[in-house]
N, C-alpha and C positions, 0 to 999 in steps of 0.2 A: 527659446531653445531647450531651456531646462526641462519643459514639460514633455518634450519628444524623448529625452535621454533614456528615462525608465522604460520605454518601449524596447529601445535597442539593448539595454542592459536585461530586461525580462527575457527576450527572445534569445540572446546570447546564452543565458542560462537555461532556459526552458526547453530549448531545441535538443542539446546532448542529452538533458535528462529524460526527455519524451523517448529518444531513440532508446536509452538505457532501458527504460520501462517496457517498451515494446519488445526489446530483446528478450527479457525475462519471460513475457507472455509466449513469444515463440519458442522458447526452450521447454516450456510445459506442452505446448502443441507436437514438437518433436518427440517427447517421451510418449505422448498420447498414440500417435501413429506408427511408432516402432512397436509399443506393446501392443497394440491393436493387430499387428502382424504375428504376434507370439501365438495367442489365444485369447479366447474371450473371457477366459478365466483371468488371465493376466491383465487385461483391460479393465475388468471389473476390479481386481485388487488394486490396480494403480489409482482408480477413481477413488476408491475409499482410504487408502494408504496417503496418497499425495495431499488429500484434503486435510487428514489428521496431521501430517509432518508440516504441511504450510501453516495450519492453524497454530500448532506448538511454537514452531519457530519464529513465526511472524510476530506473535504475541510477545515472546521473549525479546526479541531483537528490537521491538518497538520502543524499548526503553532507551535503547542508544539512539533514538531519533532526537533526543535532546541535545546530542553531541553536535551537529552542524551549526543548531542555533547558538549554543554557548561559544563555538568556534568562530561563528560570524561576528558576534558582539566582540570578542577578543581582536579578531582581525580588523574590525572597524575602528578600535582603539589604537592600532599599530602594536599591540602588545603580543609578539610571536613568540616571547618564552612563555605567556600565558597560554597560547595556543597548545604548546608543547605540553604544558601540565595538563590540559583538558584531554589530550591524546593519551596521556599517561594514565588517567583516571579513567577513560574508555577502555583501555587496555586490561586494566584490572577488573573491570566490569565484564569484559568478554572470558575471563577465567572462571567467574562466579555463575554467569548466566549458561556458559558452555556446561557446567557440572549438572544445572538444573535440567536443561535440554536433553541432556545425554541420559539422565536419570529416567525423563518421561517417555524418551522415545526408546530405549533400551528394555523398559520394563512396560510394554504397552497392554497388558493382560485387562486391566480395568476397562480401557478403551473399548477393547474387543468385546468384552463383556456386555458393555452397554449396547453396541451395535447387534449382539446376538449373531454373528456371522457364522455360517456353516464351517466346518473344518477344513476343507480344501481351500476356502477364500481366506480364513482367519491365518492360516499358516504362511500365505504368501505376503498378506499385509505385515504381519509381524515381521518376516523377513527384510520387507522393503523398510520398515521404521528402524530396524536395527541396523541395517546397513547405512541408512542416512544419519545415524547418529554419529558415525566416523567424520562426516563433513561439517558438523556444526561449529566446531571452534574455527575452522577456516571461513566459513560464511559470516560469522560474527566479526573476524578479523577483517574481512573485506567491507563489512559496514563501517567499521572505523576508518579504514582508508577512503572509502567513498564519503564518510562524513567530513573528513579533514579536508579533501577537495572541493567538496560543495560548500563547505563554510568559507574557505579561502576564494569562492567565486572562479573555480577551476573546473568547470564539469567535465571538460573532454576526458580526462582519465576516467572518470567516472563511466562515460559512454564507452570507452575503449575497452574497460575491464568487462562489462557486460556483453560487448560484441564478441570479444575473445572467447569469453565463457560459452556464447551461442556458438562460436565457430568450431570449437573443440568438441560440443557436447556430442554431435552424431557419430564422430569417429570414436569417441570413449565409450559410446552406448554400444555400438557394433563390437568393441573390444569386450565389453563385459558381457553382452548378450548372446553373441555368437562365439567369440574367441574362448571365453571362460565358461560358456554354456550355461550362464544364470538365466533364471526367469526375470520377472519384473523387477526383483531387487537389484538386478544389474543396472537400472536406470538410476537408481539411489546412490549405488557405488562409484558409478561414471560421475554423477554430480559431485560427490565427495572428493574424487581424484582432481576433478577439473577445478574444484575451488581450491585446493591446496597447491596446484601448480600455479594458480592465479595469484595466491599470497606469496608465494616466493618470487614470483616476477615481479609483483608490485612493491615488495619491501626492498628488492634489489633496485629498482628504478627511485623509488623515494629517496633512499640512502645517497643516490647519485645527485640529486637537486641541490646544487651549491646555495641557492637562494633560500633554502628552508633550512639552512643549518643553524639558523638562531633557535629552531624550535627544539634542538636536542642540547642545547648549553645547560647544563646542570640538570638535565633529565634523567630521571630513574623511575623504574616500576615499583608501584607500593600499593598496598592495599587502600580502598577508597578512603578519603579523609573525611572529617565531618562537612565541610563546606562542600566537597565535591559531591558526597552523598545527598546533601540537602538539594543541590543544584538538579542532579539527575532525577532524584524523586519528584521535586517541584514541577518540572516539565515534562520529564519521561514518563512518569506513572499515570498522570491524566490523559496523555496521547495513547499509551498503551490500553486505558480503560476505555477511551474513545474508540479505539479500533476494535476492542472487544465487542463494544455495543454495535458498531456497525456491522461486524463479521456474524455475529450470532443473529442479529434481527434479520439479515438477508437469508442467513442459512434456515432459519425457522419459516420464514417466508415461503422457501421452497418447500420445506417437509409439510407445511399444512397446505399448500396447494396440490401437493402430492396426493392427498387424501381425495381430491377431486377426480382422480383417474389418469391415465397415461396420457390422453390427449391435452389435458391442463398441464401437467408436468412437462410434456415435451414443448409447449408454446411457450411457458414460462422459462424454461432453458433458453430457447432463442431470444427472448426478450433480456434475459440477464446477460446473455454473452455480448448483447450489442450495448448494454449499459456500461460493461467493463470496458470495451473497446473505445467507446466515446468518453470514457472518465478520464482517460490517460492523458490527453492533453491539457484539460484545465487543472489536473492533479500537477503536471510538470510545471504550469505557470504558478500554481501555489506554492509548490516546493522552491522555485525560484524567489518568488516574493518573501518567503520566510528568510531567505539569505541576505536579500537586498535590505529588507527593513532592519534585521539584525545588525548588519554593517553600518547602517545610517545612523542607529541609535547607539552603537559602539563608539561612533565617531562624533557624537552630539549633535545629530541632524535631525531631531524630530519632525520638521517640516518635509525633509527628504524622504523620512520613513512613511509619512502619510501620503506623499505623491506617489511612492512606489505602490503602496496598498490600493490606493485609488486605480492607477493606471492597470494593475494586475486584475481587477474587477472588471473595467472596460474590455481589457482584452479577452478574457475569459467568456465574457457575455457576447462580445462581437463574433468569436470563434463558435460559440455554442448556438448562436441564431440559424446560421445555415445548415448545419449538422441537424437541429431539430426539424427544421422546415423539410430537410431531405428525408429523415425517417418517416415524417408524416406523410409526404407526398408519394414515397415509394413503398410504404408499409406492406401492401400486397406482394410485390416483386421481391422484397427482400425474404419474406416469409416464404415464398416459392423455392428460393434459393437453398433454404435450410431444410425444407421436407417436402416430398412429393404427396404428402397426406392432404387431403382437401379439407378434413376437419381441423387438423392442426394448422394450416394456413390461414383459415379463416379466423380462428382464435388468436393466432400470433399477429395477424395484421391488427387486430383490436388492441393488443398489448404494446405493440409497437407504437400506435398512436400514443399511448400513455407514456411509453419510454421518452416520446418527443418531448413532452412537457417536464418528465422527470429529469431529462438532461439539463435542461435551462436552470432548474434548482439545484441540481448536483453541481454544475459549473460555478455558481455563485457561492455555494456553501463549501466547497473545498478550498476554493481561493480565500475566502473570509476566515476560516478557521485555520489556514496556513499562515495568513498575514498575521493573526493573533498570536500564532507560536512565535514568530519574529518578535514581537512584544513580550514573549515570555509570558503569555495570558493563556492558560490550558485548562483551568479549572472549571470554569463557567462553560466553555464549549463542550467538555465532557458532561456536565450536568444536562444542558440542553440536548445534546445528541441522544444521551440515556433516555430522557422523557420523550423526546419526540420520536425516534425510531421504535422505542418499545412501546410507549402509550399509543401515541396516534398512528403510528404505522402499524405495528402488529396487532394492538387491540382494536384499532379500527378496521383492520383489515379482515379480522376475525369476523367482526360484527356485520362487515357488508359483504364479505365474501362466503362465509360458512353459516351464519346465523340469520334468523328471519325477524330479528328484534326491531330493526330499524326499517329494513325494506325486505321483500323477498330476496333471498340470497342471490348475490350476483356472480359467484365462483371466483375465478382467477382474476378477473377485471375488477372485482371489488377490491382484492389484495394491492392492486396497482393504483387504483383511485387513492386508497388510503396512505400509499406509500408516496404519491404526488402531494397529497395534502401535508402529511408530515415533514417531508424533505423541504417542501416550500416554506412551512412554518420554521424550520431549523435555518435555512438560508436567511430569511427576514432578520430573524433574532441574531444570527451571527453578524449580518451586515450592520445591524443597529449597536451591537456590541464593540464591533471594529471601530465604528464612528465616535462611541463614547471613549475608547481607550485611546484611539489617536489623538482625540481632543485633549484629553488629559494629560497626554504626552507633551502636548504642545504647551500647557499652563503649567504643570508640574512635573518634567522630566524624572525627578528623584523617587517619585512614587511609583515608577514602574517596577 
């Protein structure tokens, strides 16, 4: 019976996390639809500004991804006062990271200069970024809140926060866009107001949870101490660098494919959007495995941690197989839904076939990397990610897609072939590393 329990535990955690992630995707879609009804200029500004804002805030916030891992270990050991100390450290990091993010978003001239945007567009982008800076502290505080409840294996509050955020967003957008007469920056201001309202509600609700009272005994906010700094940097910094490698590799792939013309760029956008949608479920499974493994190790149960890791890999792969098969079989029909252009449809159909293989590797690697985070093992995954995605992925994509050195250049499909090979290599490497680390935990738990 013990073999089946991890599936139930994984699903109980993964399902709410999946809903939360899809709510955030839907929030971005709402902004796109409402900005599109303002003007083409506002929509173009949103495309540039939202990309910059997301990159800056997500890279900075990724340091806080260490928090649920540390909390899971404390919770597994039954150390609620230790959980409270981790939360206090997380809040002190919010102050420091908020100052950094606000400085970057509030003074975006350097980013605008790199993009060489025309004056009307750059003005709207700057206004959006500066408005979004007001919401950064609240967004990071919500990260701490969600990290706490994720680490305690209570994902429903995480799901509810994201659903309420999504529910309030259209009304707040209307208030800022129509009521206040703002342009696209109204979307950013609405997001900031939304985040602060949720912060207040989350804090009020959290303080009313009697069973969490031990968290706050002897609690005080202070600057990060040496031990807390070491833990955050040891786990969070490699996660942040891994995120940067993934984000920049995918962004540069899109920029290089754009050299091939509008048909290639449009077809790639279709394929990339499918990758994001398909990725959400295995990412939720991976995040759930991080927490369960951390709790098992915290309670002194390395065999249980290994069982969780194996079950998560099986679950992700079992779910990925029908998704990949559906993408492969329905590729022409999916392409037709996205675009009426016959040239875009033809190329997108080929790219979607590559996405079908890419998703299998993606599902395996995200679960394996997430499981390794549960073991607090993040440095080697960072190195493998960087070498794989930048070396094999981007380097190989350039050779196959734009260069004639190996073969007559294949165009956009060449980049996707290289992406499949690189991510497949990353997935195999991460599964091997997970096997090695989980075995080491069985033999010598103190070495973790």
